[in-house]
C-alpha positions in Angstrom: 105.2 141.7 -75.9 103.8 144.6 -73.9 102.2 144.3 -70.5 98.9 142.5 -70.7 95.5 144.0 -69.9 95.6 142.5 -66.5 95.1 143.4 -62.9 96.4 146.6 -61.2 99.3 145.2 -59.2 98.0 147.3 -56.2 94.8 145.2 -56.0 94.9 142.7 -53.0 95.9 139.2 -54.1 97.5 140.2 -57.4 100.7 138.4 -58.2 102.9 139.9 -61.0 104.8 137.1 -62.8 108.2 137.7 -64.3 106.8 138.2 -67.8 104.5 141.0 -66.5 101.4 138.8 -66.6 99.2 139.5 -63.5 97.0 136.9 -61.8 94.7 137.5 -58.9 94.5 134.8 -56.2 91.7 134.9 -53.7 89.6 133.0 -51.3 86.1 132.0 -52.4 84.9 134.0 -49.4 86.7 137.2 -50.5 84.9 139.7 -52.6 85.9 140.0 -56.2 87.9 143.1 -57.1 86.0 143.8 -60.3 85.0 141.1 -62.7 87.8 138.9 -64.2 87.7 137.7 -67.7 88.3 134.1 -66.5 88.3 132.3 -63.2 90.0 129.0 -62.4 88.2 127.4 -59.5 90.1 124.9 -57.4 87.5 123.3 -55.2 86.3 119.9 -53.9 82.8 120.7 -55.0 81.2 122.5 -57.9 81.8 126.3 -57.8 79.1 128.9 -57.8 78.0 130.1 -61.2 79.7 133.3 -62.5 78.8 135.6 -65.4 82.1 135.1 -67.2 84.1 132.1 -68.5 85.4 129.8 -65.7 86.9 126.4 -65.3 86.7 124.0 -62.4 89.4 121.6 -61.3 88.2 119.2 -58.6 90.8 119.8 -55.9 89.8 118.9 -52.3 91.2 121.2 -49.5 94.7 120.4 -48.3 95.1 117.7 -51.1 96.1 117.5 -54.7 93.9 117.6 -57.8 91.7 114.6 -58.4 92.7 114.6 -62.1 96.3 115.8 -62.5 96.2 116.0 -66.3 93.1 118.2 -66.1 94.8 120.4 -63.6 97.9 120.8 -65.8 95.7 121.6 -68.8 93.7 124.2 -66.7 96.9 125.8 -65.5 98.3 126.1 -69.0 95.0 127.7 -70.1 95.1 130.1 -67.2 98.7 131.1 -67.9 97.9 131.6 -71.6 94.9 133.7 -70.8 96.9 135.9 -68.4 98.9 137.2 -71.3 95.9 139.3 -72.4 93.1 138.8 -69.9 92.3 139.5 -66.2 92.4 136.0 -64.7 91.9 134.9 -61.2 92.6 131.6 -59.3 90.2 130.8 -56.5 90.0 128.2 -53.7 88.2 128.0 -50.4 90.8 129.8 -48.3 93.0 131.4 -51.0 96.3 129.9 -49.7 97.1 126.3 -50.3 95.5 125.3 -53.6 95.6 128.9 -54.9 99.2 129.3 -53.9 100.1 126.0 -55.5 98.5 127.0 -58.7 100.1 130.5 -58.7 103.5 128.7 -58.2 102.8 126.5 -61.1 101.9 129.6 -63.2 105.3 131.1 -62.2 107.0 127.8 -63.4 105.2 128.2 -66.7 106.5 131.8 -66.8 110.1 130.5 -66.6 111.0 130.2 -62.9 112.4 127.1 -61.2 110.1 125.5 -58.7 112.0 126.8 -55.7 112.0 130.4 -57.2 108.3 130.1 -57.9 107.6 129.0 -54.4 109.6 131.9 -53.0 107.9 134.4 -55.3 104.4 133.3 -54.2 105.3 133.3 -50.5 107.0 136.6 -50.7 104.6 138.5 -53.0 101.3 136.7 -52.6 101.0 135.1 -49.1 103.7 134.0 -46.8 101.6 130.9 -45.9 100.8 129.9 -49.5 101.4 126.3 -50.6 100.4 124.8 -47.2 101.4 121.2 -47.4 104.6 119.3 -48.4 102.7 117.5 -51.1 101.5 120.8 -52.6 105.2 121.9 -52.8 106.0 118.5 -54.3 103.2 119.0 -56.9 104.9 122.3 -58.0 108.3 120.4 -58.4 106.7 117.6 -60.4 104.7 120.1 -62.5 108.0 121.7 -63.5 109.4 118.2 -64.6 106.4 117.5 -66.9 105.5 121.0 -68.1 107.8 122.8 -70.6 108.2 126.5 -69.8 106.4 128.8 -72.2 
């Protein structure tokens, strides 16, 4: 598989996964760096309308997803789309929920949970995955989600 038609790695918030997939994480308040092909919104309330396909996971700030099965399905869809599309993950601040989701995408890409957390904190935001229960979510995600 060649590199996907993803984001330029130099764009702010872009995380390059081990497979070469690129995913942009951002705060809802940050401007978009060009239109994505798909957005995964991780918010406690309904997201704003966008002109491209999007999916919303109800995920209150500093907490965990309201429906974990829906979150797992949305993360799997986001990872699959990232193979060929420009995808982004968006929450209110762009750190906790977005960082948690990016770490889960890295787990889907083949990393261990600890390696995924390190990757996200080193290459996306050093304060990503803000709470102990968000880190635990990444570890549990790895236990219930087969890689690739």
